[in-house]
C-alpha positions in Angstrom: 155.3 188.4 148.1 152.9 186.0 146.3 150.9 184.1 149.0 149.0 182.0 146.4 151.5 180.3 144.2 150.3 178.5 141.0 149.7 174.8 141.4 152.5 172.6 140.1 151.9 170.5 137.0 152.0 167.3 139.0 149.2 168.5 141.3 147.1 169.5 138.3 147.5 166.0 136.8 146.5 164.4 140.1 143.4 166.6 140.4 142.4 165.9 136.8 142.9 162.1 137.2 140.8 162.1 140.4 138.0 164.0 138.7 138.0 161.7 135.6 138.6 158.1 136.5 139.9 155.7 133.7 137.1 154.7 131.4 136.0 151.0 131.4 136.4 149.0 128.2 132.8 147.8 128.0 133.3 146.2 124.6 136.2 144.2 126.0 134.2 143.1 129.0 131.3 142.0 126.8 133.7 140.0 124.6 135.2 138.3 127.7 131.8 137.4 129.1 130.7 136.0 125.8 133.8 133.8 125.6 133.2 132.5 129.1 129.6 131.6 128.3 130.7 129.7 125.2 133.3 127.8 127.2 130.8 126.9 130.0 128.3 125.8 127.4 130.8 123.5 125.6 131.8 122.0 129.0 128.2 121.4 129.8 127.6 119.7 126.5 130.6 117.4 127.0 129.5 116.4 130.5 126.0 115.7 129.2 127.5 113.6 126.4 129.5 111.6 128.9 127.0 111.2 131.7 123.6 112.2 130.4 120.8 109.7 129.8 121.0 107.7 126.6 118.1 107.8 124.1 118.7 104.1 123.7 116.3 101.3 122.9 113.6 100.2 125.3 113.5 97.0 127.2 111.8 94.2 125.3 112.7 95.5 121.8 114.5 93.2 119.5 118.2 94.2 119.6 119.4 95.5 116.3 122.1 93.7 114.4 125.8 94.6 114.9 127.6 93.3 111.8 130.8 95.1 112.6 134.4 94.2 111.8 136.6 92.7 114.5 139.7 94.7 115.2 142.7 93.1 113.6 141.1 90.3 111.6 138.3 92.4 110.0 135.9 89.4 110.5 132.3 90.6 110.5 130.6 89.7 113.8 126.9 89.7 114.1 124.7 89.6 117.2 123.1 86.3 116.1 126.4 84.5 116.8 125.7 84.9 120.5 122.0 83.8 120.4 121.2 81.6 123.4 123.3 83.6 125.9 123.3 87.0 127.4 125.3 89.6 125.5 126.7 92.7 127.2 127.5 95.4 124.6 129.7 98.3 125.6 129.8 101.4 123.4 133.0 103.2 124.2 135.8 105.5 123.0 139.5 105.8 123.8 139.2 109.5 124.7 136.5 108.8 127.4 137.8 108.5 131.0 134.8 106.6 132.4 135.2 104.1 129.5 138.8 103.5 130.4 137.9 103.1 134.1 135.2 100.5 133.2 137.4 98.4 130.9 139.1 96.2 133.6 135.8 95.1 134.9 134.6 94.1 131.5 137.8 92.3 130.8 137.5 90.4 134.1 134.0 89.3 133.1 135.2 88.3 129.6 137.8 86.1 131.3 135.2 84.4 133.5 134.1 81.0 132.0 131.3 80.7 134.6 129.7 84.1 133.6 127.7 82.5 130.9 127.6 85.7 128.8 129.4 87.3 125.9 131.1 90.6 126.5 131.4 92.7 123.3 133.1 96.1 123.2 132.1 98.4 120.3 134.6 101.2 119.7 133.1 104.5 118.5 136.2 106.6 117.8 136.2 108.5 114.6 136.5 106.0 111.7 139.6 107.5 110.1 142.8 105.8 109.0 144.4 106.1 112.4 141.6 104.6 114.4 142.5 100.9 114.3 146.2 101.4 115.4 144.9 103.8 118.1 142.4 101.3 119.5 145.0 98.4 119.1 147.5 100.5 121.1 144.9 101.3 123.7 144.1 97.6 124.2 147.7 96.6 124.4 148.4 99.3 126.9 145.7 98.1 129.2 146.0 94.3 128.5 142.6 94.0 126.9 141.7 90.9 124.9 137.9 91.0 124.9 136.0 90.9 121.7 136.3 94.4 120.2 134.4 95.6 117.1 134.9 98.9 115.2 131.8 100.9 114.5 131.6 103.5 111.7 128.6 105.1 113.3 125.9 102.8 112.0 125.7 100.6 115.1 125.7 103.6 117.4 122.8 105.0 115.3 120.9 101.7 115.3 121.2 101.4 119.1 120.4 105.1 119.5 123.4 105.7 121.7 123.7 109.2 122.9 126.1 109.0 125.9 129.5 107.3 126.1 129.9 104.8 127.7 126.6 103.1 127.1 125.9 99.4 128.0 123.2 97.4 126.3 122.3 94.1 127.8 120.7 91.6 125.5 118.9 88.5 126.8 119.3 85.0 125.4 116.3 85.5 123.0 117.9 88.5 121.4 115.7 91.2 123.1 117.0 94.3 124.9 117.0 93.7 128.6 118.5 96.9 129.7 120.2 100.1 128.5 122.4 102.0 130.9 124.7 105.0 130.3 127.7 105.9 132.5 130.3 104.2 134.7 129.3 100.9 136.4 131.1 98.8 139.0 131.9 95.1 138.2 129.3 94.0 140.7 126.6 96.1 138.9 127.6 94.7 135.6 127.4 91.1 136.9 124.1 91.8 138.4 122.8 93.1 135.0 124.0 89.9 133.3 122.4 87.7 136.0 119.0 89.5 135.7 119.0 89.2 132.0 119.7 85.4 132.3 116.9 85.1 134.8 119.2 84.1 137.6 
């Protein structure tokens, strides 16, 4: 009688698997880690673009000209047309959530005859063939009628705008009073205008 029977195939496989655990795909892990780092970096860049500080003009500098076409009419609008009053210039884009959130406050101010300031929105969406209908649709959707100009990138460069949205407040003499990036409440916007007007 055989007191030490041979181990069954299943027990051999179990022993073998316990002695040699599955190998880890180090190459796959490295690739996954690299992809995650790229995604995080891109997100950080986008957040910086939206909320990071602008490299804009300094207070006291003469504000550069605009000379941009008005949406719809194509009429060229220059900053000198507003000389003698405070001008609040808003650089924005349709894809930017803080820009959308800030628009109603800017429209309220544009509708206020006692504000004593011009509100000018400068759209910075990609200047392709679909840009004007995109911006027009955006304005219709949100009931916006404030002065809106279409920038091909030149004004953004002249004003050294890095983040979107960026507000530039110009005093009645045409000098930059303040440059501020990010989302602002209507109270803050009105305060900026009043300060630039010396009120």
